[in-house]
N, C-alpha and C positions, 0 to 999 in steps of 0.2 A: 582561590579557596583559602589561601593563607590570610588574605586581607579580611575575608569574612570572619574567620576564626578570631582574628585579632580584634575586630570590632565587637564580636560576641563577648570576649574576655573584658574589653573595656566597658561594655555595658554592665556586666556583672560587678566589676569594680566600682562603677558609678553608683550602684545600689548599696553595696556593702561598705564602701569607703566614702560615701557622701556626707553631707552635713549631719552632725550628731544631734540627737534630741536631748540627751542628758549623758552623764558619765557615771560609771559604776567602778569604784576602786581605781579611779584614774583612767579607765578605758571608756572611750567614746562609743556610745550605742547609736548606730546609724538610724536616721529618722525613717527612711523609705520602707524598710521591712516592717517596722513597728506600725507604720501607718496602714500597711496592707492588713495586718492583724486587726487593728481597730476598725477599719472599713468593713472587713469581712464580718466581724461580729455585729456591727451596726446594721449591715445589710440583711443578715439573717433575722435579726430582731424586727427590722422594718418589713421584710417580706412576710413574716409571721403575723403581722398586724393588719387585718383587713381595713381598707381605707387608705393605707399608705402604699408606697411603691418605691423601688430603687431610685428612679429619677427624682422623686420628691425629696428623698434624703440627700441625693447628690446636689440638688438645687440649694438646699439649706446649708450644706456643708461647704460648698465651693467658696462663697464670699468669706466665710470664717477662716477657711484654710489659707486663702490668699492673704488675709489680714495678719495671720500668724507667721507665715513663711515668707511673705513679701513678694516682690515682683522680679527677683533675680532669677537667672536660669537655674540656680541650685534648688529653687522651689518646685521645679517641674516634677521631679520624680516623687518627692513626698506627697504632693497634692494628687498626682496621678495614682499613686499607690492607694491612697484612701478611697478615691473615686472608683478605681477598679475593684477594690475589695467590696465596696457597696454593691457594685454591679453583679459580682459573682455571688455574694452572700444572699442578695434579695431573691435571686432565681431559686436557690436551694430552699430558703426560708418560706417561699410562697406555698410550698407543698404542705406545711404544717397545718394551718387552719383548713386547707382543702381536705386533708385526710381526717383530721380530728373533728371538725365542725361542719363539714360540707360547705365551707365558705372559702373560696380561693383568695389567698392573700394578695395575689397579683393576677392580672388578666391571663398571664401565661399559664397559670395553674388551673384554669377553668376545667380543662379536660381531665385533670387529675382527680377531681371530685367524683367522677363517674365510677371509678373502681377503688379509689383510696378510702372514701367514706364507707362503702359497704364492707371493706376489709376491717376497718376500725370497729364497725358495729358487730362484726363476727368475733371480736376479742383479739384482733391481730394488729393493733395500731403500731406497735414497735416494728413488726415485720414490714408493714406498709411504708413506714418512714425510712427504714433501712434501704428498702428497694428504691424509694424515691431518691435518697441521697446518692447511692451507688450509680444509678442511672444518670442523674443530673451531673455528677462530677465527671463521669466517663464521657458524656457528650460534650461537656465544656472543655475537657482536656483534648479531645479529638479536634474540636474546632480551633483551639488555640494552636495546635501543631500545624494545622492547615494555614492558619494566619501567619505563623512564623516563616513558612515556606513560600506562600503565594504573594504576600504583600510586597516583599522586596522585588520579586520578579515582575509583578504587575507594574510597580512604580518605575522600574528600569525600562520596561517596554514602552510605557507612556512617555517617559522623558526622551527616549531615543527615537521614537517613530512618530510622535504627534507634535506638530508645530502649533503656534498660537491659534490659528483658525480652527484646527481640530480640537484643541482643548476647550475653546469656546463652545463648539458644537457639543462636546461631551458634557459640559455643564448644563447646557440646555436640555440634552437628553435626560440627564439625571433628574432635573427638576420636573420635566414632563412626566417621566416614569413614576416619580413619587406622587405627583398629582393624580395620575391615572389609577394607581393601585390602592390608594388609601381612601377610606371614607365610603359612604353609602353610594356615591355616584361620582363619575368623572367630572361632571359639572361642578359639584361642590369642591372637589379637589383642586380644580383650576381656579375657582374663586378664592380658595384659601391661599394658593400660591400667588395669585395676582395681588391680593392684599398684602402679603408678606413682602413682595418686591416693592410695592408702593411705600410701605412703611420704612423699608431699608433705604430708599432713595431720598428720604427727607434729610435735608441739610448736608448730604454727602456729594461727592463728585469732585471734578477738577475745575469747575467754573469758579469765578471770583465771587459770585453772589450765591449764597446758600439757597437751595431749592426747597420749595414746598413747605416753608416754615411758617407762613401766615403772619410774619412779623414777630413771632415769639423768639426772643433772644436765646432762651435756653435750648432751642432746637437747632442752633447754628451748626452744631457738630453732630446732629442727628439724635435719634432716640438712644438713650443708654442701652447697650447691648444686654447687660445682665437684667436690667429692669424690664425690658420688653419681653425677653424669653421667659423669665420667671413669672411675670405677670400672666402671660397667655397660658403657659403650661401648668403652673402651680396654683396661682390665685384663682384662675378660671375653674380649676378642678375643685378647689375648696369652696368657692361660691356655689357651684352646682351641688356639691356634697351637703352643704348646709341647707340648701333648698330641699333636697331629697329627705333630709332628716325632719324638716318641718312638715313636709307632706305626709311622711309615713308615721310620724309620731314616735314616742319611745317604745322600744320593744327589745326583746332579748337578742343578743348578737349571735348566739349559737342555738342550734336546734336542741341539743342535749349536752349534758356535761361530758367532757372528754374522758376517754379511758385512761387508766394509769399507764402512761407510756414507758415507765421504767419497768413495768412488769410485762406479762404476756410473752408471746413467742417472738423470737428473733428470726433471722433467716433460717429456712428449713433446708434440709438436704435436697439438692437438685434445683434450688431457686436460681442460682447463677446460670446454670445451663439453660433453664427455661427462658430467662429474660435476655440472655446474651444476643440472640438474633434480633430481638426487638430494639435493644439498646444500639446495636450496630446500625440498623436501618434508620432509627431515629436520629442518630448522630450525623449520618450522611445527609438525610433530608434537611435537618436543621442547619447544617453548614452551607448547603446549596442555597436555601432560602435566605439565610442570614447574609450571604455575600451580595444579595441584591438590595440596593438602597431602597428603604421605605417599606419593604415587605416584612411584616412583623412576625414575632414568635408564635402568635396565636394560630396563624396559618400553618406554620411548621408543625405545631403540636396536633392540629386537626388532621393534616395529611398523614403524619406518622401514625396517629391513632387509627385512621381509616385503613391504611395498608396493613397495620398490625392486626386489626380485627379480621381482615380477610384471611391472613395466614393462620391466625389462631383458630378460626372456625373450620378450616380444612384439616387441622392436625389435632384438634382438641379431643381429649379423652373424656368419657362420660363423667369421670370423677372431678374433672377440672372445671372451674367457674368460667362462664362466658364473659366477654367484655361487657362492662356495665353492671356486672353482678359480683364484683370483687376479684377480678383477675389481676394477678401481679404483673402480667404482661402489658396490661393497659396502662398501669402506672409507669412502667419502664418506657413504653413507646412515647408517652407524653413528655416525661421529664427529660429524657435524653434529647428529644428534638428541641424543646424550648430553651434548654441550656446551651445546646450547640449553636444557637443563633447568636448568643452574646459575643463569643470570640470571633465568629465569621463576620459580624457586623463591623468589626474594626478593620477589615480588609479594605473597603473603600475609604475609610477614614484615614488610615495611615498611608495608603498608596496614592489616593486621589484627593484627599482633603474633603470628601463628601460624606456627611453624617447620614446614617441610615435609620437610626432610631433615637429615642429620647435620651438614652444613656450616652450614646455617641455625641449627641449635641453638647452635653456638659463637658465632655472631654475636649471637644473643639473649643468650647468657651473658655475652659481653663488654659489651654495653650495660647489662645488669643489674648487673654487677660494678662498672663504672666510674661509672655514674650520669650524669645530665644528658641522656640520650637514651632515650626510651621508645618503641620501635617500636609503631605502632598508628595508628588513625584520627586521633588528635589531633595527630599530627606535621604533617600537611598542612593546616594552618590558615593560609590566605592572608589572612584578614580581621582578624588580630590588630591592635590599635591600635599596638603596637610591633613591632619586628623579632622574629620567632619564631626563637629559636636552634636549636630542634630541626629546623625546616624548612631552615635554613642547613646543618645537619649532614647532612640527607638529600640535599641537592643536592651537598654535598661528597662523600658516598658515591658518588653517580652519577659525579662527576668522577673519583674514584679508579678506578671500574670502566672508564671510558673510557680512562684511562691504562694500565690492565692490558691492555685489548684492543690498544691501540697497541703495547705492548711485545711482545705475543704475535705480532702481525703482523711485527714487525721482528726482534728477537733470539730469539724463542721457537723458531723452526725450527732455527736454528744450535745453540742450547743443548740442545734435545731430542735432536739427532743425536749429541751428545757424551756422552749419559747412558746409552748401552747397556751400559757396563761395570758399572753398578750392579745389573743383573739377576743378576750372579754373586755377590752378597753372600750368604753362607750364612745360613739362617734361625736356626741355633743361635747365631750371633753377633748377628744383627739383633734378635731378640725380647728377649733379656736387656738389651741396650742401650736399647731403647725402654722397657722396664719401668723401668729405673733413671732414665731421663730423665723419665718421667711422674711417678714418685714424688717426684723432686727438684723438679719444677715445682709440684706440689701443695704440698709443704712450704714452698717459697719464698713462696707466697701465703698459706697458712693458718698457718704456723709452729706447728703443733700435731700431736702424735703421735696425738691422738684423730681428727683428720681423715684421717691415714694409715690408721688402723684402719677407719674408715668406708669409705675407698676400697677397701681389701682386701675388706671385707664385700660391698660392691656389686659388686666384681670377681668374687667367687664367685657372686653372683646372676646376673651377666651370663654367666658360664661355664655355669651350669645352664640358663639360657635357651637358649643355643646347643646344648647337649647335648639338650635337649628339643624343639628346633625351635620355640621360642617367639620371636617377633620382638622385638628389643630396642628399636627406635626408638619404637614406640608407648608403651613404658614411659617413655622419656626425655621425649617430647613431653607426655604426660599429667602427668609430674612438673613440667614447666615451666609448663603451663597451669593447674594445679590452683589456684594462689593467685589469679591473675586471675579464674578461674571462680568461686571462692568469694566473692571481693570483689564482683564484678559481681552475683552472685545475691543476696547480702545487701543490696546497694544497691537492686536491683530489688524485692526483698521489702519493704523499708522504704518505697520510693517509691510502691508500690501499696497502702499502708496495711495491710500484713501479709496480703495476699491469697495463700493457699497455691497458687492456680491462676494465678499471674502469668505462667507460661510459655505459657498458653493464652488470654491476654487479647487478642490481636490476630491478624489473619490471617497476618502475616509470621512471627511466632514459632511459630504452629501449623504453618506450612509447613516451617520449619526443623526442628521436632521430628519431623514426619512424615518428612522426608528423613533424619533421623538414624536413626529406626527402620527406614525403608525400605532404607537402605544396608546395614544389618546383615542384614535378612531376605533381600533379593534376592541379595546377594553370598555368603550362606551356602548358597544352593541349588547343587547339583552342576551 
């Protein structure tokens, strides 16, 4: 226990005594806390703008942040601080256009429109926004606390009881599960995963001759990681968005003008008591869903809304609004659940090195680009003879998340109410600007036209994925996990003396492999 508390303190010191951003009266102002503030405000603004999302802002910010802070281990916490701020702020900000304009700023806020917009039409936009903020931040805080407790224990368990064959089987299970649960069908998910693995194996490996390069010298080291991921995730979305704009033609972005959110009613007496059970249930559901790799916040919000509706119908008074008619409980159920997913999604990231959503992908990408921090079971090594710098960084990340929650509790509500105007930004202006910023950010880091061509190529692939209803995220996660999967499999193969059946040498690895096959078979049934 003393060792744990010592690392907690070292993590706090790493945040507040880290590299300074500037000095005031001779006092150095640490960069990491200020980056959390900047990221949080950016995230709220992005979430409040339909057509944008937290991952898109993270994608644009990451190369710029790395170019500013460099590739030294000291850059990890400032970069992570900004990215985590965006992740937290975007979830809160997504409720703004959902409530004011009936337009979810993020897919997570889709269910919020069902009750948030009717409340705004009744002249209660401020009340609806306050309920959304309180529910969102409560769910986020709860899931962060679960993350702080569970991630170290899960990592210690994996490191202590799983050997190389079991870790290989666990990675296969993760990829199979992600393929099975994401997308319109399991077949499309498997196709996405397969293409991601093929793309990752280009030019990599331990052979003397590069693989699958087709004689292209620029592919000798494989596809640039940032270019491939940003191309599929961001450019593909932009290309699809531009096509949708052309097909639909110009039209108003909002159904009606928003109410004056600075006026109107705030929380009413009894609101906290009414929404508390729904917030608690949503936080638990979101945390459980978020801890599963690849299962998104939309599912968590839908489940929480469904369970909340059942409880509300049993106990609703005649004077209270039903779900879908402007019930505060509906907003609370949705916002608590989709916000709780964000913290829980980092449990597999920090403990296993397995990203579960798009935001986690960019955290993994930041760690991989900068170096000095490798998310996975080895991070939480409390028994090292010397101070474990990766463990200090992990507790520094926990500290940054706590700062983000504190800011969301205080200034988050005020700032989100002032962002309603962003829902009026036309898509024909927004998407080209995002495209330009994305390409600029990639060139800042890679300084190569070849990287831009790779980005465009993967952007076209991402566009085709969306046109064919093939999920994009399994491709990205498979692309990221392919190299650790190959390395772990090679090491396991060598450690077992070249046994081709090393994945079936223990009960644990057999269980993981059976679960991998079972997830595909069971979830593919109608």
